[in-house]
Every structure is written in structure tokens, then in C-alpha cells.
C-alpha positions in Angstrom: 0.0 0.0 0.0 2.8 2.4 0.8 4.4 1.8 -2.5 1.1 2.3 -4.3 0.6 5.7 -2.7 4.1 7.1 -2.2 2.9 10.6 -1.3 1.0 9.4 1.7 2.7 10.0 5.0 0.0 9.4 7.6 -1.3 5.9 8.1 -4.3 5.2 10.3 -4.4 1.6 11.6 -8.2 0.8 11.5 -11.0 3.1 12.6 -12.9 3.1 15.9 -12.0 -0.5 16.9 -13.8 0.0 20.3 -17.1 -0.3 18.4 -18.1 -3.9 17.9 -19.3 -3.6 14.3 -15.8 -2.6 13.1 -14.0 -5.8 12.5 -11.4 -7.1 10.0 -12.3 -10.1 7.8 -9.5 -12.2 6.5 -9.0 -11.4 2.8 -9.3 -15.1 1.8 -12.7 -15.4 3.5 -11.3 -17.4 6.4 -12.8 -16.7 9.9 -12.2 -13.4 11.4 -8.7 -13.0 12.8 -9.4 -9.8 14.5 -12.9 -9.0 15.7 -13.0 -6.1 18.2 -14.8 -6.7 21.5 -16.1 -10.2 20.6 -18.4 -9.1 17.9 -21.8 -7.3 18.1 -23.2 -7.8 21.6 -25.7 -5.9 23.7 -24.5 -2.8 25.5 -23.5 -1.9 28.1 -21.4 -4.6 29.6 -18.3 -4.6 31.9 -14.8 -4.9 30.5 -14.0 -8.6 30.3 -11.2 -11.0 29.3 -12.4 -11.2 25.7 -12.1 -7.4 25.3 -8.7 -7.5 26.9 -7.5 -10.0 24.3 -9.0 -7.9 21.5 -7.0 -4.9 22.8 -3.9 -6.9 22.9 -4.4 -8.2 19.3 -5.0 -4.7 18.1 -1.8 -3.6 19.8 0.1 -6.2 17.9 -1.5 -5.0 14.6 -0.5 -1.4 15.3 3.0 -2.3 16.3 3.5 -4.5 13.2 2.2 -1.8 10.9 4.6 0.7 12.6 7.6 -1.6 12.0 6.8 -2.3 8.4 5.9 1.3 7.4 8.9 2.8 9.1 11.2 0.2 7.4 9.9 1.6 4.1 10.1 5.3 5.0 11.0 6.8 8.3 8.9 9.8 7.5 5.7 7.8 7.7 3.6 8.6 10.7 1.5 5.8 12.2 -1.8 6.6 13.9 -2.9 4.1 16.5 -5.7 3.7 19.0 -8.3 5.3 16.9 -11.0 5.5 19.5 -14.2 7.5 19.6 -16.1 9.2 22.5 -17.6 5.9 23.7 -18.1 2.4 22.4 -18.5 -1.2 23.4 -15.2 -0.6 25.2 -14.7 2.8 26.7 -11.6 4.6 25.5 -9.9 4.7 28.9 -10.0 0.9 29.2 -8.9 0.5 25.6 -5.9 2.6 26.1 -5.0 0.9 29.4 -5.0 -2.5 27.8 -3.2 -1.8 24.6 -0.3 -4.1 25.4 2.1 -6.3 23.4 2.9 -9.9 24.6 6.0 -8.5 26.5 3.7 -6.0 28.3 4.9 -2.9 26.5 2.5 -0.6 24.7 2.6 -0.7 20.9 4.7 1.8 18.9 2.8 4.7 17.3 3.5 8.3 16.3 0.0 9.8 16.9 -3.1 8.7 18.8 -6.4 8.9 16.8 -9.6 9.9 18.4 -13.0 11.0 17.2 -14.4 13.2 20.0 -18.1 13.5 19.0 -20.2 15.5 21.4 -23.5 17.2 21.8 -22.0 20.0 23.9 -19.8 23.0 22.9 -16.2 22.0 23.4 -14.5 23.4 26.5 -11.6 21.8 28.3 -12.8 23.2 31.6 -15.9 21.0 31.6 -16.0 17.8 33.6 -16.6 14.4 32.2 -20.2 13.3 31.7 -19.5 9.6 31.9 -16.2 8.2 33.5 -14.0 6.5 31.0 -15.5 8.2 27.9 -13.9 11.2 26.1 -15.7 13.8 24.1 -14.1 17.0 22.8 -14.2 18.6 26.2 -12.5 15.6 27.7 -9.4 15.6 25.4 -7.2 16.8 28.2 -8.3 13.8 30.3 -7.6 11.5 27.3 -4.1 13.1 27.0 -3.5 12.1 30.6 -4.5 8.5 29.9 -2.0 8.5 27.0 0.8 9.8 29.2 -0.1 7.2 31.9 -0.6 4.1 29.8 1.1 4.4 26.3 4.4 6.0 27.2 7.4 3.8 26.3 11.1 4.6 26.7 12.4 6.5 23.7 9.0 6.4 22.0 5.4 7.5 22.4 6.5 10.6 24.4 3.4 12.7 25.0 1.5 11.4 22.0 -0.4 14.1 20.1 -4.0 13.6 19.3 -5.1 13.1 15.6 -8.8 14.1 15.3 -9.8 12.5 12.0 -13.5 13.0 12.5 -15.6 15.6 14.3 -19.0 16.9 13.4 -22.4 18.2 14.5 -25.5 17.3 12.5 -28.0 20.0 11.9 -31.7 20.7 11.4 -33.3 17.3 12.2 -32.6 13.9 13.9 -29.7 12.1 12.5 -29.4 8.4 11.7 -25.7 8.5 12.6 -25.8 10.4 15.9 -28.2 10.7 18.8 -28.1 14.5 18.7 -28.4 17.4 16.3 -28.3 21.2 16.5 -29.4 24.4 14.7 -27.1 25.7 12.1 -25.9 28.6 14.2 -25.2 26.1 17.1 -23.2 23.9 14.7 -21.0 26.9 13.9 -20.5 27.6 17.6 -19.5 24.0 18.2 -17.1 24.0 15.3 -15.5 27.4 16.2 -15.0 26.3 19.8 -13.3 23.1 18.7 -11.0 24.9 16.3 -10.0 27.4 19.0 -8.9 24.5 21.2 -7.0 22.8 18.4 -5.1 26.1 17.5 -4.1 26.9 21.1 -3.3 23.4 22.5 -0.4 21.7 20.9 -1.5 18.2 22.0 -3.9 18.3 19.1 -2.0 17.4 15.9 -4.8 17.9 13.4 -8.6 18.6 13.3 -10.8 16.9 10.7 -14.4 17.8 10.1 -16.7 14.9 8.8 -18.6 16.2 5.9 -18.3 19.1 3.4 -21.8 18.7 1.9 -24.9 17.1 3.4 -25.2 13.6 2.0 -28.4 12.7 0.1 -31.2 11.2 2.2 -31.2 7.4 2.5 -33.8 5.2 0.8 -36.0 5.3 4.0 -35.9 9.1 4.0 -33.6 9.5 7.0 -30.7 12.0 6.9 -27.6 13.0 8.6 -26.9 16.7 7.8 -23.3 16.9 9.0 -22.0 19.1 6.2 -20.8 22.7 6.1 -22.9 23.0 2.9 -26.5 21.8 2.6 -28.0 19.7 -0.2 -29.0 22.8 -2.1 -25.4 24.0 -2.1 -26.1 26.7 0.5 -23.3 27.4 2.9 -24.2 27.0 6.5 -22.7 29.4 9.2 -20.2 26.6 10.1 -18.7 27.0 6.6 -17.5 30.5 7.4 -16.5 29.4 10.9 -14.3 26.6 9.4 -12.8 29.0 6.9 -11.9 31.5 9.6 -10.5 28.8 11.7 
């Protein structure tokens, strides 16, 4: 893959593995060799031995990708963890149990996290649910990284790679259990960008959706874009441009 896309320098090793539906299927069609959290199961449930093994297998996947990609080009940056606000495993437990067989945490350059939230980002806010991490909890998440993923000579104060952040507008969303008015979307985006600019623990800030996607066949929508389906710019478009 690295040889096919030589200009790519950032490599994310899987997305949101703390969510049970996100699993890898062996390319030959053989049984799953990595299935996060034991597959799709009812929530919530306490952290268990199966989830610990899943975290350990994911740690090996990240470390192997790190070794291979760095051997091809030392400029490559490997993004591991790749958690979201909450999942079938909460991000704090996932971080705590990312361990290789020798007990060390896996090598990575950046820690990926998608800090979806229904509230305006503000690092002075307190956690809503222990173990979870929305945008306002990113300082808490940084503390977990420093506590659990530090390894001698590597992983020093891992920076946070926000690949996805968004706020749906106008009407209930099929993707998220919350939505906001268009002016409120702009406020959420602007607050997140201010934190990202001022706090060097955030490496990058990615917004999920330029244009609102078309409605699904059943008529449901998720209006996460900065531009609506009629190509009208929402207030968040200008907030993003200013940021």
C-alpha cells in the first residue's frame, strides 16, 4: 500500500476499533482473525477478558504496521488507538489494555480519536461519563495516553489526531443521537477549532462532511456538512474558513 501511494505519509491503523461492528475479515474469506470486542453484543457490559484479548491483538496489529511502514520510509507517521467518544469498550479501558505480549504498549506516532459530542467544546468542563472522552475531555484523554502508552524512547506525549468531528443540523440524524441548529453547529465547530489552535497536544482537526449527503432510501438523513444539499453554505462553513 505504501508503494502504491508514495505521497501518503500518515497511516491510520483501523478506525474506531472499540465499536463492535468494526471488525477485520481475513481477505481469503477465512474466519475473522481480528474482531473487536467479541463481535456485536448488547450494551453496556463490563470490561472482560475477551475485550482485553482484543485490545492486545489490536496492539500487535498497530506495532507490526509501525515496524513495516517505518522500514519503508522513516517519514511515515502511524496513527494508532483510533477510539471515539464511547463504544462497546470505553476509550480509557482500551488505552489501558493496549499491550504487546511483552507487556509494553505498541509503537505509534499519533493517537487517533473521534471526540463526537452534543456540547460546545470546553476543556474546563467535567466528564459526563467516566471512561469516555468527548471533545471537552481531550485533556483527560491526554492524561491516559501519558499514563498508559508511554514507552522509553517512543510515544512521548502522544499528540491527538482528530480525524472525524462533526455536528449534524436541522433534524434527527441516523448517525448520531443529537443534532443542533445551524448557528449552534457553527459555535461547536468554532470552539473546537480554537482549542485545536491553542493546544499543541492536538495534531490535526478533521471535520466529517463538506456537503450534506443525500437522504437514504428510507428518508432518514444526517446533515453533518458545512454546505447543505441545495449548495447553500451554513454558518459553520465560514467558521471553518476563519479557523
